[in-house]
N, C-alpha and C positions, 0 to 999 in steps of 0.2 A: 541527614542522611539516611531515611527510619529502614531496615534490611526486613521481612517475615522471610521467617522459612517456609511459611505453607502462601499461595494466592491470600490478597483479600480480595474481600467481595467488592467489587466491579461494580453488580446496579446497583449496592449501598451509596460508590462511590457516583457512581451516574446520579443522581437520583436529588444529591446533596450540592453539586457541582452544578444542575440545571438548575434548581433552586437560586445560586448561592452569585451566578454568570449566568443565566440566563432565564429570569424568571421564571422558571417555571414551561413555557413556552416549547420544547422542549417533546415531539408526543409520545408518553411513554413506546420502546421501545425496545431489540433483546438485547441486551451487553454481554456479549458473551468469549473465556477463553478459545482460543483457534488454536489446535494445535499442528495445524498445515503449516501454517504460515507462519519462516524463519528468521526473512533476513528484516520484513517488511513487519512495523512495530501498531500499527493499525490499518483499521478502514470502517468505514464510511459505505455502507451498502443500501442503496435505494432501487424503489421499482418506476421506470414509465409511468399511469394512468394517463387514462382518457386523454385524448389528445395532449402537449405536453407538459400535461401538469406531474412534477415531483414531489413520493414523496418518502422518508427514508424510515429503510425498512430493518436494520439493526446494527451492527456495529461491534467486530471484530478486535479482538491486543493478543500477539502472540504468545502462545502459552513458554514455549520452545524460549522465545528471544529473553522474556523479560524473567525465567528462570534459570537466565546464565549466567543475568546484573544482579543475582540472588530477592528475584521485587524488588527495587528497586519504589518505593511508591510515589518517590518524585517522577519519576523518570518515567511511570505506569498514568500518576493525572497526566501528566503536561498531555501523553501523547491522550489519554479521554480527550479531555479539550482541544487535543487538535481535531479530534475528530469526530467531538460533538457537534463542534465551529463548525464544519461541515452541516451537519443532523439540519443545523437551526440554521443553514440558508439554505438547504434543500427546502424542507419545508415551512420557510418566510420569506425570499426572493426566489427559491424553481433555481439557486443558481450551483450549481458543480464545480469543483475543483479549487485552485486555490491562484482565486481571483486579490482582485486591488479591496474586495469590499473584504474576506476572509484575513488577509494580507492586514489589513483595520485591523479586522475585530484579533487577530491574537495578540498583535502590539497589544490592544489596550487590556486584554483580561491577562496576557503577562507581564507589561511593562518592556521585553524586548524587541528593539526595534531591529530586527531584520525578516529577512526569508523564510517563513515556518514555512518552507516546501519539505524540506524532510527534516531524520536529525540522526545525529551524529551520534549513537550505541556500538562498542564494540560491540561486530557480532561474527569476531571471528571463532569463536565455538558455537556457533549454530548454523554459519554457514557451507550448505550441502558441497559435493567436490563434484564437478561436472563430471558429467560420464559420455557426454557424446558432443565430436568438438565439428563447426562448422566455421572451412576455408570457402572467405573469397575469392575467383578466378582469376580475375585482373590483380586484385591488389597482396593475394598473400594473405589479408585479417586473419585472426583467428576467432569465432563467438565459445562461449564454453557453454553449453545448455545440460544441467540436471536433469530433464525429465526427454523422451525421446519425441525427433523434433516429428510437428506435426502433417508438416507439406516436406512433400522433397525439395523441390527449390527455394529459396528464400535469397531480396534481393539487399544487397548491401548499402542498406543510405550513406554511406562515409563516398563508394567512387562511381554505386552500380550495377556495378560487379555483378555476376549471378553467385548465389554460397549456397552449398551443399553440403552435404556432409560427408567429414574425412575431405573433404574434394574430389568426393567420386561424378564421374560426369555421364559414367556406367551404368549409375544405380539413378540416373533423371525419369520419373514414370511419362511418357508424351499426357497430355492437356491433363497435368494439375496445375490451379496456382501454385504464383511465385508472391512469395507475404517478404514488405520490408522486412529488415530485422536492421539494429545496433546500428 
């Protein structure tokens, strides 16, 4: 395990991994350290163009998470490969998500046959504390949120009950839309 004092150059890493695993077929897109991302290790961004065509536009890696892990080069490379597989599939097959093809490619590259959907990195140092709580009026389930909720009511996916900020029915604004959560 190689630990860095400062952030490694992920753009150079992208070019090298693109040649090694993808034959240079992923288009040149920005690969950047994102200081806002905390528990999400990486994210492949894309845009929809004419009709249904998707194109990868950028790859973000979490600066906070990897800094807390000492910029472990193996974890950074593993995450970057994960996001590059997304970029490749979006570019070549117009396919997003953790599909069967995605799983096969990750297994071929890493040699590990497992679900490649989520990381298992320690996020305890970077996890933000919930400042807001939504409470379901049907089953009492509580869901913490770090940012102020955008909507006044949400629908609990577990039981279908109405969830409101701190369980406050009086604060519900009539005519606002309900959004499913958790």
